[in-house]
C-alpha positions in Angstrom: -15.8 9.1 -3.3 -12.7 9.3 -1.4 -11.9 11.8 0.7 -8.5 13.8 -0.1 -5.9 12.2 1.3 -4.6 15.3 4.1 -1.7 12.9 6.4 -0.8 9.7 6.9 -2.8 7.2 7.6 -1.0 4.0 9.6 -2.9 0.5 9.9 0.1 -1.6 11.7 0.0 -5.1 13.5 1.6 -5.6 17.7 1.8 -9.3 17.0 0.6 -11.6 19.4 3.5 -14.1 20.1 3.8 -16.9 17.3 5.0 -20.7 17.4 8.0 -19.7 15.8 10.7 -17.8 18.3 10.3 -15.3 15.6 7.8 -13.6 12.8 8.4 -15.9 9.5 11.4 -13.8 8.2 11.4 -11.6 10.5 9.3 -8.8 9.1 6.7 -8.5 10.1 7.1 -6.0 13.7 10.0 -3.7 11.5 9.0 -0.6 10.5 7.8 0.6 6.9 11.0 -0.6 4.7 13.1 2.3 3.9 12.3 2.0 0.1 8.7 3.8 0.9 9.3 7.4 1.2 12.1 7.0 -1.9 11.0 10.6 -4.6 10.6 10.6 -7.5 9.3 12.9 -10.5 6.6 10.4 -11.2 4.8 6.9 -9.1 7.2 4.0 -9.6 5.0 1.5 -11.6 6.7 -1.5 -10.2 5.0 -3.3 -6.9 7.6 -4.7 -4.8 6.6 -7.5 -3.6 8.5 -9.7 -0.9 7.1 -13.5 0.5 7.8 -16.1 3.4 6.8 -19.6 5.3 7.4 -21.8 7.9 9.1 -24.8 6.8 7.1 -27.6 6.9 4.1 -25.3 6.3 3.3 -26.0 2.5 1.2 -28.7 3.5 -1.5 -26.9 5.0 -1.3 -23.4 2.5 -3.9 -23.1 -0.2 -6.9 -25.5 1.0 -9.6 -25.4 3.8 -11.6 -22.5 5.3 -9.9 -19.0 5.5 -11.1 -15.9 7.7 -9.9 -12.8 6.3 -10.1 -9.5 8.8 -7.7 -6.6 10.6 -4.0 -8.0 12.2 -5.0 -7.0 15.9 -3.8 -3.8 17.3 -4.6 -2.0 14.0 -6.8 0.8 14.4 -9.6 0.5 12.7 -10.7 2.0 9.8 -12.8 2.9 6.8 -11.1 1.7 4.0 -9.5 -1.2 5.5 -13.0 -3.2 4.3 -11.1 -3.0 0.8 -7.9 -3.9 0.9 -9.8 -7.2 3.0 -12.6 -7.6 0.0 -9.0 -7.6 -2.4 -6.9 -10.0 -0.4 -11.1 -12.5 0.3 -10.8 -12.1 -3.7 -7.4 -14.0 -3.9 -7.0 -16.4 -1.4 -10.7 -18.2 -3.2 -8.7 -17.6 -5.9 -5.7 -19.9 -4.3 -8.4 -22.7 -3.7 -9.6 -21.1 0.3 -13.0 -22.0 1.6 -13.8 -17.6 2.0 -17.1 -18.5 3.0 -17.0 -19.9 5.7 -17.1 -17.3 8.6 -17.4 -18.3 12.4 -15.2 -21.2 12.4 -13.5 -22.8 15.1 -11.0 -24.0 13.0 -9.3 -23.2 9.8 -6.3 -20.7 9.4 -6.8 -16.3 9.3 -5.4 -14.0 6.9 -4.8 -10.8 9.4 -4.3 -7.1 7.1 -2.4 -4.4 8.1 -2.1 -1.3 5.6 -0.4 1.8 6.0 0.0 4.7 4.0 2.9 7.4 3.1 3.4 10.6 1.4 6.5 10.5 -0.8 6.4 13.6 -3.3 3.7 16.2 -2.0 1.4 18.5 -4.7 2.6 20.6 -6.3 1.8 24.4 -5.4 -0.6 25.7 -7.1 0.4 28.0 -10.3 -0.5 31.5 -11.8 -2.1 30.5 -14.9 -0.9 34.4 -16.3 2.7 36.0 -15.5 4.7 38.3 -16.5 7.2 41.2 -16.2 7.0 44.6 -17.7 9.5 47.4 -18.8 9.8 50.7 -19.4 12.7 52.9 -20.7 13.5 55.2 -22.9 16.4 55.0 -25.6 17.4 57.6 -29.0 14.1 57.1 -30.4 11.7 58.1 -27.8 9.8 55.8 -24.3 9.4 52.5 -25.2 6.9 49.4 -23.2 8.0 46.0 -23.7 6.2 43.4 -21.8 6.5 39.2 -21.9 3.9 36.8 -20.6 3.5 33.4 -19.8 0.1 31.9 -19.8 0.3 28.3 -18.3 -3.1 26.3 -17.6 -1.9 23.0 -16.5 -3.6 21.7 -13.4 -0.4 20.8 -10.6 0.2 17.2 -10.0 -1.4 15.4 -7.5 0.3 14.0 -4.2 2.3 10.5 -4.7 1.4 8.3 -2.2 2.9 5.2 -1.2 0.6 2.3 0.2 2.8 -1.1 1.6 -0.1 -4.0 2.7 1.0 -6.7 5.4 -0.6 -10.1 5.0 -0.2 -12.4 7.4 -1.8 -16.3 7.7 -2.2 -18.1 11.1 -3.1 -21.7 11.9 -6.3 -20.8 14.4 -6.1 -24.0 16.7 -2.0 -22.9 16.7 -1.6 -19.3 16.6 1.3 -20.4 14.1 2.9 -18.5 11.7 3.0 -20.6 7.9 3.4 -17.6 5.8 2.5 -13.6 5.7 4.2 -10.5 2.8 4.0 -7.7 1.6 3.7 -5.5 -1.4 4.3 -1.8 -2.3 2.7 0.3 -4.5 3.2 4.2 -5.2 0.1 6.3 -7.0 -0.5 9.6 -7.6 -3.8 11.2 -5.9 -6.0 12.5 -8.1 -8.9 15.2 -7.0 -10.8 13.0 -4.8 -7.9 11.2 -3.1 -6.3 7.9 -3.4 -8.0 5.2 -5.2 -8.1 2.9 -2.8 -10.1 0.0 -4.5 -7.3 0.0 -7.6 -4.9 0.2 -5.1 -6.5 -3.0 -2.7 -6.8 -4.9 -6.0 -3.2 -4.0 -7.2 -1.3 -4.8 -4.4 -3.6 -8.3 -3.1 -2.7 -9.3 -6.9 0.9 -8.5 -7.1 1.3 -10.3 -3.1 -0.7 -13.5 -3.8 1.4 -13.7 -7.9 4.0 -14.7 -5.5 1.8 -17.1 -2.8 3.9 -20.3 -3.6 6.8 -18.9 -4.5 7.2 -17.7 -1.4 10.9 -18.2 0.7 10.9 -20.8 2.6 11.8 -19.8 6.4 14.1 -22.5 8.8 12.7 -22.7 12.1 14.9 -21.4 14.8 
């Protein structure tokens, strides 16, 4: 089982210079969107998705060989293969040839993942608490006691996860498509279930694959 998330983990990209004057949509080199960090009592059920593509890339996308790898400059982290596998599954559904490895041609999908704790774990509660009062009345001494029994478990932390995916043409290193998906999840006793998070983000992101906003070349 996954160890409990203790601190924010960052896997981020330092992009090599693409053929476009700036990344599609101008999004890739920005820090995480400010939506991550928004606090709420419960995790948001909505997955936030944005996707962009180069103006003449539609005919090149969704076909041919493609490989999946960590973004350049990202940290090697043990959980990243879970996200890579989720992306591979979605790319195969789109029509890409994902079984090809080491090919010189085709495209490459680069992945970056970031976690951020937005609501900390609740403090441990005392299962039994109360107060006692001792006094004197006109009928003699008295003792009063009030007990509060709380056997509920404190809620675990809420963690926001953002996954960025950028698809490049291998031959030219040109950015053809890029997008990101963000979601919030509550940890369980074993930490964050990255398998479930990866599948949720990848599914939501590639549902928008064909509807990506076309960004004019500068």
